[in-house]
SERO-4910 file (N, C-alpha, C, O; in steps of 0.05 Angstrom, whole numbers):
BEGIN
 pado doro    nc1    nc2    nc3   cac1   cac2   cac3    cc1    cc2    cc3    oc1    oc2    oc3
  Met    A   1378   3826   1342   1370   3797   1355   1387   3782   1356   1399   3774   1336
  Ala    A   1393   3771   1387   1413   3761   1401   1417   3722   1391   1399   3709   1380
  Thr    A   1434   3716   1395   1431   3684   1384   1442   3676   1415   1452   3687   1434
  Glu    A   1432   3649   1409   1435   3627   1430   1453   3634   1451   1447   3641   1474
  Lys    A   1484   3631   1436   1510   3646   1448   1504   3668   1468   1504   3670   1492
  Gln    A   1500   3685   1446   1493   3711   1466   1476   3720   1490   1478   3740   1504
  Lys    A   1454   3693   1490   1433   3694   1515   1445   3679   1535   1431   3673   1554
  Val    A   1465   3672   1535   1478   3648   1559   1488   3670   1581   1499   3690   1570
  Ser    A   1488   3672   1604   1501   3688   1617   1537   3685   1616   1550   3670   1602
  Asn    A   1545   3704   1632   1569   3710   1623   1586   3692   1641   1610   3688   1634
  Leu    A   1578   3680   1662   1588   3660   1680   1589   3629   1666   1605   3611   1667
  Glu    A   1575   3630   1658   1565   3602   1635   1585   3601   1610   1587   3578   1600
  Leu    A   1600   3619   1597   1617   3626   1578   1642   3604   1591   1646   3596   1613
  Asp    A   1652   3601   1569   1679   3588   1564   1705   3602   1580   1712   3624   1572
  Asp    A   1718   3590   1599   1737   3608   1616   1761   3628   1603   1773   3646   1614
  Ser    A   1765   3615   1574   1776   3629   1564   1773   3649   1544   1789   3653   1525
  Phe    A   1751   3663   1549   1745   3687   1536   1753   3678   1508   1774   3686   1498
  Gly    A   1740   3666   1500   1741   3663   1461   1767   3650   1455   1769   3640   1433
  Cys    A   1790   3649   1474   1811   3649   1462   1819   3609   1456   1803   3590   1456
  Leu    A   1836   3609   1454   1842   3576   1454   1849   3571   1469   1856   3591   1481
  Lys    A   1854   3547   1482   1866   3539   1507   1893   3529   1500   1899   3521   1478
  Arg    A   1911   3531   1526   1939   3522   1518   1938   3493   1523   1927   3488   1544
  Asn    A   1949   3472   1509   1953   3446   1521   1988   3446   1510   1993   3431   1491
  Pro    A   2008   3459   1520   2031   3441   1520   2039   3422   1523   2061   3422   1533
  Arg    A   2029   3398   1517   2032   3372   1533   2061   3357   1537   2069   3345   1556
  Lys    A   2075   3362   1509   2110   3353   1505   2121   3381   1522   2143   3379   1533
  Cys    A   2108   3405   1523   2130   3418   1540   2134   3413   1570   2156   3413   1582
  Arg    A   2112   3409   1580   2115   3397   1609   2136   3376   1616   2145   3374   1639
  Thr    A   2145   3359   1594   2173   3351   1609   2194   3351   1586   2209   3333   1580
  Cys    A   2192   3378   1575   2218   3386   1566   2233   3398   1572   2225   3419   1580
  Ala    A   2266   3393   1573   2287   3402   1582   2289   3435   1571   2305   3452   1579
  Asn    A   2270   3438   1552   2286   3471   1540   2260   3489   1549   2259   3512   1541
  Ala    A   2239   3480   1566   2216   3494   1578   2228   3501   1603   2225   3524   1613
  His    A   2247   3476   1620   2265   3483   1643   2292   3509   1643   2308   3500   1626
  Gly    A   2299   3525   1649   2325   3538   1651   2323   3565   1665   2305   3573   1679
  Pro    A   2352   3582   1657   2346   3602   1666   2324   3623   1665   2302   3616   1656
  Ala    A   2326   3647   1674   2299   3667   1668   2307   3670   1637   2329   3667   1626
  Pro    A   2283   3677   1627   2253   3680   1634   2237   3648   1636   2212   3646   1637
  Trp    A   2254   3628   1635   2235   3607   1630   2239   3590   1655   2232   3567   1650
  Glu    A   2247   3591   1674   2242   3581   1696   2221   3571   1707   2202   3582   1719
  Asp    A   2225   3538   1702   2194   3520   1704   2162   3538   1692   2142   3543   1706
  Ser    A   2165   3545   1668   2145   3556   1659   2145   3546   1629   2153   3558   1609
  Pro    A   2129   3511   1629   2134   3506   1604   2106   3524   1593   2114   3533   1572
  Asp    A   2082   3532   1596   2058   3529   1588   2067   3570   1572   2049   3581   1559
  Lys    A   2092   3584   1574   2100   3596   1555   2103   3595   1532   2112   3573   1526
  Ser    A   2100   3611   1512   2093   3606   1489   2122   3612   1479   2122   3618   1455
  Tyr    A   2141   3613   1488   2170   3615   1484   2181   3602   1498   2170   3597   1519
  Cys    A   2211   3587   1494   2227   3570   1511   2263   3572   1496   2272   3582   1476
  Met    A   2270   3563   1509   2292   3551   1506   2308   3547   1471   2330   3550   1462
  Ala    A   2276   3535   1460   2275   3524   1432   2272   3552   1417   2288   3562   1401
  Tyr    A   2253   3561   1424   2240   3580   1412   2244   3604   1424   2227   3612   1441
  Glu    A   2265   3617   1418   2270   3641   1433   2254   3668   1425   2245   3669   1402
  Arg    A   2249   3687   1439   2231   3707   1441   2249   3727   1420   2240   3740   1402
  Arg    A   2279   3724   1432   2290   3743   1422   2304   3744   1380   2314   3760   1363
  Leu    A   2296   3719   1384   2299   3710   1354   2271   3711   1336   2271   3705   1313
  Gly    A   2250   3719   1349   2219   3722   1333   2212   3683   1335   2193   3677   1320
  Asn    A   2222   3663   1347   2209   3645   1343   2182   3644   1359   2178   3663   1375
  Ile    A   2170   3630   1358   2146   3624   1379   2136   3596   1371   2135   3590   1347
  Lys    A   2126   3576   1391   2122   3552   1398   2094   3550   1366   2073   3563   1366
  Pro    A   2102   3534   1347   2085   3534   1335   2054   3523   1347   2052   3510   1368
  Asp    A   2030   3532   1327   2006   3528   1342   1992   3498   1351   1975   3491   1368
  Ala    A   2013   3482   1324   2004   3449   1337   2008   3446   1372   1994   3440   1391
  Val    A   2042   3453   1367   2048   3452   1393   2042   3456   1423   2044   3442   1443
  Tyr    A   2033   3488   1418   2027   3492   1443   1996   3502   1449   1990   3515   1469
  Phe    A   1977   3493   1431   1954   3492   1438   1939   3466   1431   1922   3460   1448
  Asp    A   1943   3448   1410   1939   3416   1405   1953   3403   1415   1948   3379   1411
  Gly    A   1981   3408   1433   1996   3376   1442   2011   3373   1425   2033   3371   1436
  Ala    A   2014   3372   1401   2028   3361   1389   2057   3352   1398   2066   3364   1417
  Asp    A   2071   3334   1388   2098   3330   1383   2113   3349   1375   2109   3359   1353
  Cys    A   2135   3360   1390   2147   3379   1382   2181   3375   1369   2194   3360   1384
  Pro    A   2195   3384   1346   2215   3376   1336   2235   3380   1353   2256   3368   1347
  Phe    A   2238   3400   1379   2253   3405   1393   2257   3392   1420   2275   3398   1436
  Tyr    A   2240   3374   1423   2230   3360   1450   2257   3344   1455   2266   3326   1442
  Thr    A   2266   3354   1478   2285   3336   1499   2278   3326   1527   2275   3344   1543
  Lys    A   2274   3302   1536   2263   3299   1558   2279   3301   1581   2301   3290   1580
  Glu    A   2270   3314   1604   2281   3323   1626   2292   3301   1638   2280   3280   1640
  Glu    A   2325   3307   1651   2334   3286   1666   2322   3296   1695   2317   3318   1706
  Ala    A   2320   3264   1704   2305   3264   1731   2321   3283   1757   2311   3284   1779
***
């Protein structure tokens, strides 16, 4: 038997396809999110200059999805 959620047409479902939506609030103004490739103007990525992929460090879920404060936050200079 289909649940109420299954009865909803696909067009009405959340656009995140069942995944958590990113909300890297602090990353948008952080100097660590902007730098040489592959981080060039990409604050929405799960890696940055503070959390480097080559080291296996990924942004914490609270920072990446919930917009929490990051311990490595460095405000961008204007």
